[in-house]
C-alpha positions in Angstrom: -27.1 -7.6 -11.9 -26.1 -9.3 -8.7 -22.7 -8.9 -7.2 -21.5 -12.4 -7.7 -22.2 -12.3 -11.4 -20.5 -9.0 -11.8 -17.3 -10.4 -10.0 -17.4 -13.6 -12.2 -17.6 -11.4 -15.4 -14.7 -9.3 -14.2 -12.6 -12.3 -13.5 -13.5 -13.9 -16.9 -12.5 -10.7 -18.6 -9.2 -10.6 -16.6 -8.2 -14.1 -17.9 -7.9 -13.0 -21.5 -6.1 -9.6 -21.2 -2.5 -8.7 -20.3 -1.2 -9.5 -16.9 -1.0 -5.9 -15.8 -4.6 -5.2 -16.8 -5.8 -8.4 -15.2 -4.5 -7.4 -11.8 -5.7 -3.9 -12.2 -9.2 -5.3 -12.9 -9.0 -7.6 -9.9 -8.1 -4.6 -7.6 -10.9 -2.6 -9.0 -11.7 0.7 -7.1 -8.9 0.2 -4.7 -6.3 0.4 -7.5 -8.0 3.5 -8.8 -7.8 5.1 -5.4 -4.1 4.2 -5.1 -3.4 5.7 -8.5 -5.4 8.9 -7.6 -3.4 9.2 -4.3 -6.4 8.7 -2.0 -4.8 5.6 -0.7 -1.0 4.8 -0.5 1.2 1.8 0.0 3.9 1.7 2.6 6.5 1.8 -0.1 5.0 5.0 -1.4 5.4 6.7 2.0 9.0 5.5 2.2 9.7 7.0 -1.2 8.1 10.4 -0.1 10.4 10.4 3.0 13.5 9.7 0.9 13.9 6.1 2.1 13.6 4.4 -1.2 17.2 3.0 -0.7 16.0 0.6 2.0 16.3 -3.1 1.1 13.1 -4.9 0.1 13.3 -7.0 3.2 13.3 -3.9 5.4 10.4 -2.4 3.5 8.5 -5.6 4.0 9.0 -5.6 7.7 8.1 -2.0 7.9 4.8 -2.9 6.1 4.2 -5.6 8.7 4.7 -3.1 11.5 2.2 -0.7 9.9 -0.3 -3.5 9.6 0.1 -4.4 13.2 -0.5 -0.8 14.3 -3.5 -0.5 12.0 -5.1 -3.6 13.3 -4.5 -2.6 16.9 -6.2 0.8 16.3 -9.1 -0.3 14.1 -9.7 -3.9 14.9 -9.7 -4.9 11.2 -7.4 -5.5 8.4 -6.4 -2.7 5.9 -7.6 -3.0 2.3 -5.3 -4.9 -0.1 -4.4 -4.1 -3.7 -2.4 -6.1 -6.3 0.9 -4.4 -7.0 4.0 -5.3 -9.2 7.2 -6.0 -7.3 9.7 -3.4 -8.4 12.7 -5.9 -8.8 11.1 -9.3 -9.6 8.1 -8.1 -11.6 5.8 -10.6 -9.8 2.4 -9.4 -8.7 1.6 -9.5 -5.0 -0.9 -8.3 -2.5 0.1 -5.2 -0.5 -1.9 -3.2 1.9 -3.1 0.3 1.1 -3.8 3.1 3.7 -5.1 6.6 3.9 -2.1 8.9 3.6 -2.9 10.5 6.9 -3.4 7.2 8.8 -1.4 7.2 12.0 -0.5 3.6 11.6 2.0 4.6 8.9 3.8 6.9 11.3 3.5 4.5 14.3 5.1 1.8 12.1 8.0 4.2 11.3 8.6 4.8 15.0 8.3 1.2 16.1 10.4 -0.6 13.4 14.1 -0.2 14.1 15.2 0.3 10.5 12.9 3.3 10.0 13.1 4.7 13.4 15.4 7.5 12.2 12.6 8.6 9.8 10.1 9.2 12.7 11.0 12.9 13.2 8.6 15.8 12.8 10.4 17.2 9.9 9.9 14.0 7.9 6.2 13.9 8.9 5.7 17.5 7.7 7.3 16.7 4.4 5.0 13.6 3.9 1.9 15.6 4.8 2.9 18.5 2.4 3.4 16.1 -0.5 0.2 14.2 0.1 -2.0 17.3 0.4 
């Protein structure tokens, strides 16, 4: 079966199921990797570092700083996955990264609201939890 037909069937199936399952199907293997912990979102890293009390706007800008560092290092965009917003419940695209990607930590050091988290003790805690 060719790829375009497979994608069309996936999207057709996603139209008649619950919203959560539909977005899970559209994300495919990337969502499976996020659930297994092989890829993480920027909010996941902030939760690991104990910064879950940051406002949504600050988390969003931290994600932009990480994406900027990732693009500068790799020359391409990170992979995207559909995720449900924790307060509004809407589904939106977020980027997913390798837990050991330096862009996550460069973003911590360059964004002013998370600069205090860019200390070696926090990095070691994040690495220990990811491993």
